[in-house]
Each structure stands twice: as structure tokens, then as C-alpha cells.
C-alpha positions as CSV (number, residue, x, y, z in Angstrom):
1,M,12.7,32.3,51.7
2,N,14.2,35.8,54.0
3,M,16.2,38.1,52.3
4,R,19.1,36.5,54.2
5,N,19.1,33.9,52.1
6,I,18.4,35.4,49.0
7,K,21.7,37.3,49.5
8,Y,23.5,34.0,50.8
9,F,22.3,32.1,47.3
10,F,23.4,35.5,45.0
11,S,26.7,35.3,46.9
12,E,27.4,31.9,46.5
13,S,26.3,32.3,42.5
14,Y,28.4,34.8,41.7
15,K,31.9,33.4,43.8
16,S,31.3,30.1,41.8
17,L,30.9,31.9,38.6
18,Y,34.5,34.2,39.5
19,R,35.8,31.1,40.5
20,N,34.9,29.0,37.8
21,R,35.5,31.8,35.1
22,V,37.2,29.8,32.7
23,L,34.7,27.0,32.6
24,S,31.7,29.5,33.2
25,L,32.9,31.1,30.0
26,A,33.0,27.7,28.2
27,T,29.6,26.8,29.5
28,I,28.3,29.9,28.2
29,A,29.8,29.3,24.7
30,N,28.3,26.2,24.7
31,V,24.9,27.6,25.4
32,A,25.7,30.1,22.9
33,I,26.5,27.3,20.2
34,C,23.5,25.0,21.1
35,I,20.3,28.0,21.2
36,L,22.0,29.4,18.4
37,I,22.1,25.8,16.4
38,L,18.4,25.5,17.9
39,G,16.9,29.0,17.1
40,A,18.2,28.2,13.2
41,A,16.3,24.8,13.1
42,V,13.4,27.0,14.7
43,L,13.3,29.3,12.0
44,L,13.9,27.2,9.6
45,T,11.1,24.9,10.3
46,V,8.9,28.0,10.7
47,N,9.8,29.3,7.6
48,A,9.6,25.8,5.5
49,S,6.3,25.5,7.1
50,S,5.3,29.0,5.8
51,I,6.4,28.2,2.5
52,I,4.2,24.7,2.6
53,S,1.3,26.7,3.3
54,N,1.7,28.9,0.6
55,L,2.1,25.8,-1.8
56,E,-1.1,24.3,0.1
57,S,-3.2,27.4,-0.3
58,D,-2.7,27.8,-4.2
59,V,-4.3,24.5,-4.5
60,E,-6.9,24.8,-6.5
61,I,-9.7,22.8,-8.2
62,V,-10.8,23.5,-11.6
63,A,-14.2,22.3,-12.7
64,F,-15.3,22.6,-16.4
65,I,-18.8,22.9,-17.5
66,D,-20.9,21.2,-20.4
67,K,-20.9,23.5,-23.3
68,E,-24.9,23.1,-23.8
69,L,-25.3,24.5,-20.2
70,S,-27.6,27.5,-20.2
71,A,-26.3,30.8,-18.3
72,K,-29.5,30.0,-15.9
73,E,-28.6,26.6,-15.4
74,T,-24.4,27.4,-15.0
75,D,-25.7,29.6,-12.2
76,L,-27.7,26.8,-10.5
77,L,-24.5,24.3,-10.4
78,Q,-22.4,27.0,-9.3
79,S,-25.1,27.6,-6.0
80,K,-25.0,23.8,-6.0
81,I,-21.1,23.7,-5.7
82,E,-21.3,26.5,-3.4
83,K,-22.8,24.1,-1.3
84,I,-20.5,21.3,-0.8
85,D,-18.7,21.4,2.6
86,G,-15.2,22.7,2.7
87,V,-16.1,25.2,-0.4
88,K,-14.0,28.1,0.6
89,T,-14.7,30.2,-2.8
90,I,-15.9,30.0,-6.5
91,V,-15.1,32.1,-9.5
92,F,-16.6,31.6,-12.8
93,V,-14.3,32.3,-15.5
94,S,-15.7,32.3,-19.1
95,K,-13.9,30.7,-21.6
96,E,-13.4,33.5,-23.0
97,Q,-11.5,35.0,-20.1
98,G,-9.4,31.8,-20.1
99,L,-8.4,32.1,-23.5
100,K,-7.1,35.6,-22.7
101,D,-5.4,34.6,-19.1
102,L,-3.7,31.9,-21.8
103,Q,-2.4,34.5,-23.8
104,E,-0.8,36.5,-20.9
105,K,0.6,33.6,-19.9
106,F,1.9,32.0,-22.6
107,G,1.7,34.3,-25.7
108,G,3.1,37.9,-24.4
109,T,2.4,40.6,-27.0
110,E,4.3,38.6,-30.0
111,Y,2.0,35.6,-30.4
112,D,-1.7,35.6,-30.8
113,L,-3.5,32.8,-29.5
114,G,-6.8,33.3,-30.9
115,S,-5.6,34.2,-34.8
116,T,-3.7,31.1,-34.0
117,L,-6.4,28.5,-32.6
118,G,-8.9,30.4,-34.5
119,E,-12.5,29.0,-32.6
120,N,-11.8,29.3,-28.9
121,P,-11.5,25.4,-27.6
122,L,-11.7,26.3,-23.6
123,R,-14.9,25.7,-21.9
124,D,-16.4,28.0,-19.3
125,S,-15.2,26.6,-15.6
126,F,-15.4,27.4,-12.1
127,E,-11.9,28.2,-10.2
128,I,-12.9,26.7,-6.7
129,Q,-10.8,27.0,-3.5
130,A,-11.1,24.8,0.0
131,V,-11.2,25.8,3.5
132,D,-8.4,23.2,3.6
133,P,-6.2,22.3,1.3
134,H,-6.3,18.4,2.3
135,Q,-10.1,18.3,1.4
136,V,-9.5,19.2,-1.9
137,P,-9.4,15.4,-3.6
138,D,-12.9,14.9,-1.5
139,I,-14.7,18.0,-3.1
140,A,-13.3,17.2,-6.6
141,K,-14.9,13.8,-6.3
142,N,-18.3,15.5,-5.3
143,I,-18.2,18.5,-8.0
144,E,-17.3,15.6,-10.5
145,I,-20.7,13.8,-9.7
146,L,-22.6,17.0,-10.3
147,N,-24.9,17.3,-13.7
148,G,-23.6,19.9,-16.2
149,V,-19.7,19.3,-15.2
150,Y,-17.4,17.9,-17.8
151,K,-14.7,17.3,-16.3
152,V,-12.5,18.3,-12.9
153,N,-9.0,18.9,-12.7
154,Y,-6.9,19.8,-9.5
155,G,-3.7,17.9,-10.1
156,K,-4.5,14.3,-8.7
157,G,-1.5,12.1,-7.7
158,V,1.2,15.9,-7.9
159,I,-1.5,16.9,-4.9
160,D,-1.0,13.4,-3.2
161,K,2.8,13.6,-3.3
162,L,3.1,17.7,-2.3
163,F,0.9,16.7,0.9
164,Q,2.8,13.1,1.9
165,V,6.1,15.6,1.5
166,T,4.6,18.3,3.4
167,K,3.7,16.2,6.3
168,W,7.3,14.4,6.6
169,V,9.1,18.1,6.1
170,R,6.9,19.3,9.4
171,V,7.5,16.1,11.2
172,V,11.0,15.9,10.7
173,G,11.6,19.6,11.7
174,V,9.7,19.3,15.1
175,A,11.8,15.9,16.0
176,M,14.9,17.9,14.9
177,I,14.0,20.5,17.4
178,F,13.4,17.9,20.2
179,L,16.5,16.4,19.6
180,L,19.0,19.8,19.3
181,A,16.8,20.7,22.7
182,F,18.1,17.2,24.2
183,G,21.8,17.6,23.0
184,A,21.8,21.1,24.6
185,V,20.5,19.9,27.7
186,F,23.1,17.1,27.3
187,L,26.3,19.6,26.4
188,I,24.9,22.5,29.7
189,S,24.8,19.6,31.9
190,T,28.2,18.3,31.4
191,T,30.0,21.4,31.8
192,I,28.4,22.3,35.0
193,R,28.6,18.7,36.4
194,L,32.4,19.7,36.0
195,A,31.6,22.9,38.1
196,I,29.6,20.7,40.6
197,F,32.5,18.5,41.2
198,S,34.9,20.9,41.7
199,R,32.8,22.2,44.6
200,R,31.5,18.5,45.8
201,K,33.1,18.5,49.3
202,E,31.0,21.8,50.2
203,V,28.1,20.5,49.0
204,Y,28.7,17.0,51.2
205,L,29.2,19.4,54.1
206,M,26.4,21.5,53.5
207,K,24.2,18.1,53.6
208,L,26.0,17.0,56.9
209,I,25.0,20.1,58.5
210,G,21.2,19.8,58.0
211,A,20.8,22.1,54.8
212,S,18.3,21.3,52.7
213,D,18.1,19.9,49.0
214,W,16.7,23.0,47.5
215,F,18.9,25.4,49.5
216,V,21.8,23.6,48.3
217,R,20.5,23.6,44.6
218,M,19.5,27.4,44.7
219,P,22.9,28.9,44.4
220,F,23.7,26.3,41.1
221,F,20.2,27.1,40.0
222,L,20.8,30.5,39.7
223,E,24.3,30.2,38.3
224,G,22.8,28.1,35.7
225,I,20.0,30.6,35.0
226,F,22.4,33.3,34.3
227,L,25.3,31.1,32.3
228,G,21.7,29.9,30.3
229,L,20.4,33.3,29.7
230,T,23.8,34.6,28.8
231,G,24.6,32.1,26.1
232,A,20.9,32.5,24.7
233,I,21.3,36.5,24.7
234,I,24.5,36.3,22.6
235,A,22.8,33.0,20.2
236,V,20.2,35.4,19.6
237,L,21.6,38.4,18.9
238,L,23.8,36.8,16.5
239,L,20.7,35.2,14.9
240,A,18.5,38.1,14.7
241,L,21.6,39.6,12.8
242,G,22.5,36.5,10.5
243,Y,18.4,36.2,9.6
244,S,17.9,39.8,8.7
245,S,20.2,39.9,6.4
246,L,19.6,36.7,5.3
247,T,15.7,37.4,4.9
248,G,16.5,40.4,2.9
249,Q,18.6,38.8,0.4
250,A,16.0,35.8,0.1
251,H,13.3,38.3,-1.0
252,T,15.4,39.9,-3.4
253,I,16.9,36.9,-5.2
254,L,14.2,33.9,-4.3
255,F,11.0,35.5,-4.1
256,L,10.2,33.3,-1.2
257,P,7.2,33.5,1.1
258,I,10.1,34.0,4.1
259,V,8.6,35.0,8.0
260,T,9.3,38.8,8.3
261,D,6.6,39.3,10.7
262,V,8.6,41.5,13.3
263,R,6.2,40.4,16.3
264,F,6.5,36.9,15.7
265,L,9.8,36.6,15.2
266,L,10.4,38.4,18.5
267,H,7.9,35.8,20.4
268,I,10.6,33.2,19.0
269,Y,13.5,35.1,20.0
270,A,12.0,35.7,23.2
271,G,11.3,31.9,23.3
272,L,15.0,31.1,22.6
273,L,15.8,33.3,25.5
274,A,13.7,31.7,27.9
275,A,14.9,28.1,26.8
276,G,18.7,29.4,27.4
277,M,17.4,29.7,30.7
278,L,15.3,26.6,31.5
279,L,18.0,24.2,30.0
280,G,20.3,25.9,32.6
281,V,17.9,25.2,35.4
282,I,17.1,21.6,34.1
283,A,20.9,21.0,33.4
284,T,21.7,22.0,36.8
285,Y,19.2,20.0,38.4
286,F,20.1,16.5,37.1
287,S,23.8,17.2,37.5
288,L,23.4,18.0,40.8
289,N,21.5,14.9,41.5
290,K,24.4,12.9,42.1
291,Y,25.8,14.7,44.8
292,L,22.8,15.3,47.0
293,D,22.6,11.6,47.8
294,V,24.2,11.7,50.8
């Protein structure tokens, strides 16, 4: 591709944008709205996934041990649990520590659980976390059959429902992103098709004199890239300002694990800018095909 052709492509793109400036502004507005909604869906899905991962990471197994177990037998039981596939961490909690934790959690400073209960009814226990939270039920079954284990508790039923809900939240989030991307392509291609329709005779003449499909497409592609990128820049600026304001309030009021990593957010914003350009190219490609069949 020589410099003369490049100058021609940019010149034709500029002329088209200027001649159809009202339509170009409408297209940019459409792209901005589409990318803004798409970006909001991406951030919503990412934050939902972050909250879900945080909930899943809090899932742990509590294994209560027999009261008759000696210290040596307790250590041996701990080593057996550590060898179970999928166990990440294991912490021994004495019954005295368990009562102290209950006191801090429920009794506060005004109510003494120890004097109320008299003899400590709790058992020594192990708090176990899994490498993968979805392995918790299987790990719990393996622990339950060990000699010296009195009872295993991990919130059976509630955990299964949590995993089902989290699975569907992720599936719906990804599906929503794809649907919005498809809708964005449809809206942009409809708008660009109107611009191409006004130049259909010019495209027809270029094809008659032997211009290749790519030669005809290139100015429109540059136009689509400009419109897509400009709209995406507007959307990303609005999204970044809105998200920055929202995350500050969410952390202060709701204490949720909102995604605030600047590098990660910059990758998302860069991806949205690239998506704007890509949507412009895809929409232009499909819009032009009809007029290239001469």
C-alpha cells in the first residue's frame, strides 16, 4: 500500500465524516451509549465475581474432635487431615479458644458466657480451608470418616445453594455481555449503513472502474474506527468518573469487596476502547457487503 493510497483513504474518510457530520455525531452518540452500557455490564460482572469469590473463600470446614483424644492423637489426626487432597490450611482451635471467640462475638463486655455456662461445653476442633471451595463437600466426607473426628460441619445445603447461585450469576453475567456486544454491533451497523447508503452511487462507480473490495472498504473502515473510538473514549471517561464515585461510597457504606485495582481497571477501559474500534470495523464490514455485489 503506497503513500498516495493512504492519503486518499484518510481524505475520503474525512470528507465523509464532514459531509455527514450530523449522522456521524448520532453514530458517536450511539457507540458511546452502547459502550457505556457494555462497560457497566462488564464492571458489574467483575464485581459480582469478586464478591462471589470472597464469599466462597470464607467457606470453611469445622471438624470437632472426640473429647477423649490425647494431645499426641490430636497431632496425628491433624497430620492425617493435612494429607487429604485439596486441603489448603488447617488451624487447631482449643475449646478454651472457642469459648473466647464466642464471648467476643456474642457476649461482648457486658455478658460473661463462661460464668453462665459453668463447665465449657465446647470441643477442640480444626478449622480447615480448601484450595478450591467447590472441593469442600468431598473434603468434609473424607475428614468425617477419620477416627477421632466427632462431627464435621461446613453448612451443608447452604453451601450447595451458594455454589449454584454463584454459577448462574457468572453465566448470566457473561451472557449479558455478549448480548450487549451483539446489540452494539446492530445499532452501529444500522447507523453506518445510512451513511453508506448516501454514497452508494459512488461505491457502485468505483466497482465499475475496477476498484477492489478492500480499496472501496478502507475509507469506510477508517471512518468506522474513528466513530467507534471516539464514542468509546466518551463512554470510558463517563464510566471511569461514575465508577470512581460509586466505589468510594460502596466502600464507605456497604463495605463490599469492590474491585479498585487501578491496573486491572485500566485493562478493562483499554479493552472497551479496543472494543469500540472493533465494533466500528465489524459494523462497517457487514454494512458494506450489500453494496459491493455489483
